[in-house]
N, C-alpha and C positions, 0 to 999 in steps of 0.2 A: 448445692446438695440438700442442704436442711433449711433453707430460706433465710439464713443469716450470714452477715459477711464474715469470711475467715480471718482470724487474726493470729498473732503469734504471741501468746499469753506471757511466755518468758520475758519478752521485750517490755511488757507492761511492768514487771517486777524489777527488770534491770534498769529501767529509766525512773524507778520510784514513782510511776504514775498509779501503782496499785500495790502499796506495802503489804508484806505478808501479815496474815492475821495471826496475831501472837495466841489468842485464845483457841483458834482452830488448831495451831501447832502444838499446844499443849494437849489438846484431845488426841491428836495424831500419835504423839510419842508416848501416851499415857501407859500402854502395855508393852513397851519396848524392854527388852532384856537389859539388866544392869550393865552388861558389857558393852551392848550398843550405845546406851546412854552415856557411858564413861568416854567411849570413842567420839561421840558427838560434841561432848563438852571439851574433849582434848582439842579436836579440830578448831573449834571456835576460840579456845584460849590461845592457841598458837598464832591466830591471826589477830586477835583484838587485845589479848592480855588478861582477859577475865572470861567467865563462863555465862555471862548474861545473855538472854535471848532477846536481841533487837532485830529489826528489819535486816541490817547488813550481815548480822552473825548468822540469821536463818539462811539467808542467801548463800553465805559462804558454806554452810552445811550441806546444802542442796547441791553444791558444786563439787565439794571435795570429801564428803563423807566416805564415799566408795561403794557403800551399800545402802540402799533405802528399801525396807520391807513394805510390803503391801499390809497396811494395818487394817483393823476391823472397821474403823470409822470411814476410812476412804473407800474400803471395799463396799460398805453399805450406801456410800454416796454413788458409786460407779453403778450399783445394781439398780438403784433408783433412776440413775441417768439412762440406763438401758432400757428401762420400763417406760420412758417418757413417751409422749404422744408427739412424734416428730413432725406431724403435720400441723401441729398447733405452735405457732411462733412464740406465744406467750408462755406455754408450758415448757418449751425448749429453752427459752431464755431464762426461766426461773431456775431449771436445773443447771444451766451454764453458770449462773450466778452462784449457786451453792458449791459447784465445782471449783469456782475461783477461790473460795475460802479454803477448800481441802485439796489444792492442787500440788501439794508438796511432792507426792509420790510420782505424778505423771510428768512433773517438770524436773525431778532430780536426776543428776547424772549418776548412773550405776544403780538405777532402780532394779529391784528384784524382779526376775522373770521366770521363777520356778513355777509360780501359780498352782502350788500343791493345794491351795484351798478349794480349787475346782474339783478335786477328787472326792471332797466331802460335802460340797455345797448341793442342795437340791437342783435338779436339771434346769429348772427354770430361772433360779438365781444364777447359776453358772453361765447360762446362755446371756442373761441380761448383763452380767459383768462384762462379758466380751463385747456385747453391743455397746455398753457404755464406752469401754476403751476406744472402740471404732469412731463413736461419735466425737469423743474428746480429740482423737487425732484429726479427724475431718474438719473440725472447728477451729483447730490450732491450738488445742489446750493440752498438747502432749509434746515432749521433747524428742520422742522416739517416731520414726517414720520409715518409709521405703522398706527395704528388705529387713531391717531390724525393728519393725514395728511390733509392739507388745501384743498387737492383735494375733500376729503369727504364733508367738510363743503360748499365749492362753488358749488359742484355738487348737494347737497341737495337743495339748493336755486334754481339752474337752473331746477331741476326736478319739483320743485312746480310750476314753471312759464310756463312750455312749454308741449305740448302734448307728449304722449308715443313715436312716431316715432322719434322726435327730440332728446329726452334725451337718449332713447335707442341707437341711433346711436352714441352719444357722449360717452355713457357707454361702447359700444363695442370698440371704438377707445382707450379709457383709458385701458381697459383690455388687449388689444392686444400690448399696448406700455408701459407697466409698470411691475414691478416685485413685487410691494408691494400688498400682498395678501388681504390687508384690504380695498383697494379702488376699485370702488368708492362708495360701499354700506355699508363700515364699518363692514362687516361681510365676513369672510373667506369663509363660507358655501356658501353664495349667489354667490361670485365670482366664487367659484370652480363649481357651479351648472350651471353658465353662460358659463364657458369654455367647459363643457361637452355638454351642449344643443346647442351651436352655430354650432357645427359641422355638424348637419342635418337641420339647420335652413336657410330659404330663406332670412331672414331679421333680423336685430337686434330686431325689435319689435316681431317677431315670436319667437326669442330666449327668450325673457321676458315671453311671454306666456308659453312657455315650462318650463321656470324655475318657474313660479307660479304653474303649474301643478305638478311639481316635489316636490316643497315645500308643496303643499296641501297633497300629498301622504305621505310625510315624516311625516307631522303633524298627519294625519290620523292614520298612523301605530304607530306613538308614543303615540297617545291617546288610541289606542286599545291595545297596550302593557301595558300601565299603568293600563287599566281597568282590563286586564288580571292578571297582577301581584297583583292588589288589590284584586281581586276575590280569586285567589290562597292563598292570605295572610290571608283573612277571613276565607277560607275553612280550612287552617292549624290551625288557632285559634280556630274554632270550635271542629276540631280533637283533639287538645290538651286539650280543655275544657272537651270533652267526656272521653278522657284517664284519666284526672285527677279525674273526678267523679267516674269512674270506679275503679280506684286505691283506692279512699277513701272508696268506698263501700266494696272493697275486704279487705282493712285493717280493716274496722270496723267489718266485719264478722269474720275475724281472731282473732281480739281482743276479740269479744264476745265469740267464740269457746274456746279461751285460758282461759277466765274468767270462763266459765263453767267447763273446764278441771281442772283447779286450785280448784275450789269449790269442785269437786268431789274427787280429789286426797287428799286435806287437810281434808275433812270430814271423810274419811277413817283413816287418821293418827291421827286425834283428839281422835279417840276411843282406840288407842293403848296406853299402858303404855309408860312412858317417854324413858326408855332405849331401849325398842323395836323400838320405833318410830325413836331414832336416829340411831339404827342399819339399819333400812330401808333407812334411808338418806344417810348413808355411802355406802350401797350396790347400790342404784339406784341413779346415777349421771346424769340422763336425764335432771333434772330440776335443775336450779341454786338454791343456798341457799335463794336468795331474792324472790324466787317464794313461799316461805313458811311463815307462820305467825311469827312474832318475838317472840311470847311467847313459841315457840318450843324450843328456846335457854335458856329459863329461868329454870334453874335446882338448887335445893337446894343443900347444902354442903353434906348431907347425900346421896343423889343420886350420887353425883360425887365420893364420898367416896367408895361406893359399886360398881362402874362401873368397869366391867372386863377390865383387861390390853389391851386385843386384841381390844375391843371396843374403849377404850381410845386412843390407837395408830391410829386405822382407823380414828376416829373423828378428831384427831389432823391433820392428812394428808388431810382430806377433808376440814378443816377450815384453812389451811395453807396460803391460798391466800388472806384471810380476813384482811384488815388494820383498819377497824373502825366498829362501830355498835355493836349490841348485840352479833353477832357471833365471833367478835374479842374478846369481853369480856370473852365469853365462852372458846375460845382458851387459853387466858391467864390463866384463872382458871384451866383448864385441865393441862396446863404445870406446874403451880404451884404444883398441886396435884401430878403429876408425879415426880416432884423433890423432894417433900416432901416424 
């Protein structure tokens, strides 16, 4: 993006290839509040037993201080960095070397992200500061990145303070000079829409207007799709309710017809003698045995004794699948009589 290979500056410090500059560190903390300085020394003392500023103790503070403010020295370095000639490799490298010396803020865990200084800085300096943060991140000189990029936080403050033409111009610069898809709006979709819309736009402000129109169309289509899906869901629910009601009615009608049929068949069988009735049950297997009243299986011993062998065998076959109930009892009686 900027003609130089991307590195991860923190690794340089972590492996002690580039020890922290103690003189630059002293400049950075010169204007810190007494409370923050006391906390800094406490963090170092907990780890090393004393309050001396050494390369390891500075790195300990950068990782565990919890809050690292944007000091005036680092702010000035970043503003100079944002004003660098990015087309000149030597100029860019010179500013990167300076940022190496004062990189405590951009590499610290818990770096301050309020960027209140942007509210009081001249517009040109505020924009340069954000460009500097962008270049630092793009070249690997920043711990923050992705959706938590400091470019997002600083640009949000700048956008609140300045009119559309100014912040849109800065947004366009960031988008054309970075590979982080989350900056400067913290949404990949917004950045993608900007990249698409800027091709036919005469100015960054015009690009933003077209981005807004695109997003409004997207939101409208999303709302229409949600409404359509909701309507279709309701229609399907109504259709299912109608089908369930229809099935219930059909089931009730079948049950009623079955009841009438059972009543008619059983009333005819009731009038027959016991053996003739059992003969009919063996001959007609359309209805299961549970279809008939239980008292049809209630036979006295005399009836069983006088039962023809053919009917007895047929009835045993008919009752062979019964495992319990009155029909099973009848089956057992028939088999005992057959054995006897």
